[in-house]
C-alpha positions as CSV (number, residue, x, y, z in Angstrom):
1,X,7.9,3.5,30.8
2,X,7.4,6.9,29.2
3,X,10.5,6.4,27.0
4,X,9.0,3.1,25.8
5,X,5.7,4.8,25.0
6,X,7.6,7.5,23.1
7,X,9.6,5.0,21.1
8,X,6.4,3.1,20.2
9,X,4.8,6.3,19.1
10,X,7.8,7.3,16.9
11,X,7.9,3.8,15.5
12,X,4.2,3.9,14.7
13,X,4.5,7.2,13.0
14,X,7.3,5.9,10.8
15,X,5.2,2.9,9.9
16,X,2.3,5.3,9.0
17,X,4.7,7.4,6.8
18,X,5.9,4.2,5.0
19,X,2.3,3.1,4.5
20,X,1.5,6.5,3.0
21,X,4.4,6.2,0.6
22,X,3.3,2.7,-0.4
23,X,-0.2,4.0,-1.0
24,X,1.2,6.6,-3.4
25,X,3.2,3.8,-5.2
26,X,0.0,1.7,-5.6
27,X,-2.0,4.6,-6.9
28,X,0.8,5.5,-9.4
29,X,0.9,1.9,-10.6
30,X,-2.8,1.8,-11.1
31,X,-2.8,5.1,-13.0
32,X,0.2,4.1,-15.1
33,X,-1.4,0.8,-16.1
34,X,-4.2,2.6,-17.8
35,X,-1.9,4.2,-20.4
36,X,0.1,1.1,-21.5
37,X,3.5,2.1,-20.4
38,X,6.9,1.0,-21.7
39,X,7.8,-2.0,-19.5
40,X,11.5,-1.2,-19.8
41,X,11.2,2.2,-18.3
42,X,13.0,2.2,-14.9
43,X,10.1,4.0,-13.1
44,X,7.5,1.5,-14.4
45,X,9.8,-1.4,-13.5
46,X,10.1,0.0,-10.0
47,X,6.4,0.4,-9.6
48,X,5.7,-3.1,-10.8
49,X,8.4,-4.7,-8.7
50,X,7.2,-2.8,-5.6
51,X,3.5,-3.8,-6.0
52,X,3.4,-7.0,-8.0
53,X,4.2,-9.5,-5.1
54,X,1.3,-8.3,-3.0
55,X,-1.1,-7.8,-5.9
56,X,-0.4,-11.3,-7.2
57,X,-1.4,-12.7,-3.8
58,X,-4.6,-10.7,-3.8
59,X,-5.4,-11.9,-7.3
60,X,-4.9,-15.5,-6.2
61,X,-7.2,-15.2,-3.3
62,X,-9.8,-12.8,-4.8
63,X,-10.3,-12.9,-8.5
64,X,-11.1,-9.2,-9.0
65,X,-11.0,-8.9,-12.8
66,X,-14.2,-7.7,-14.4
67,X,-14.4,-6.8,-18.1
68,X,-10.7,-6.2,-18.4
69,X,-10.5,-4.1,-15.3
70,X,-8.2,-5.3,-12.5
71,X,-9.6,-4.2,-9.1
72,X,-6.9,-5.8,-7.0
73,X,-5.1,-2.4,-6.5
74,X,-8.4,-1.1,-5.1
75,X,-8.5,-4.1,-2.6
76,X,-4.9,-3.4,-1.7
77,X,-5.7,0.3,-1.1
78,X,-8.6,-0.6,1.2
79,X,-6.4,-2.9,3.1
80,X,-3.7,-0.3,3.5
81,X,-6.2,2.3,4.7
82,X,-7.6,-0.2,7.2
83,X,-4.1,-0.9,8.5
84,X,-3.4,2.8,8.7
85,X,-6.5,3.5,10.7
86,X,-5.7,0.6,13.0
87,X,-2.2,2.0,13.8
88,X,-3.6,5.5,14.3
89,X,-6.1,4.1,16.8
90,X,-3.4,2.3,18.6
91,X,-1.2,5.4,18.7
92,X,-4.1,7.4,20.1
93,X,-4.4,4.9,23.0
94,X,-0.7,5.0,23.7
95,X,-0.4,8.8,23.5
């Protein structure tokens, strides 16, 4: 039973690290969109490919565009932080 708990904790920590990396990717995409980047740049293409599928779903459900500002990355960041906190609470109860 202790081994299963340890495995769940390690898995949860890996998920938390992946979520943190994805948060950085979303922030980088939001910042880079302010400067009008070259769409053929490999870094820009990676950021768009990594975030667009989720952001498009958010835009369909919640129209968060006001005066030319797209607030869907902010909604995604709030969701990711909520998921992070939920996983942290679950890990505290396991540990």
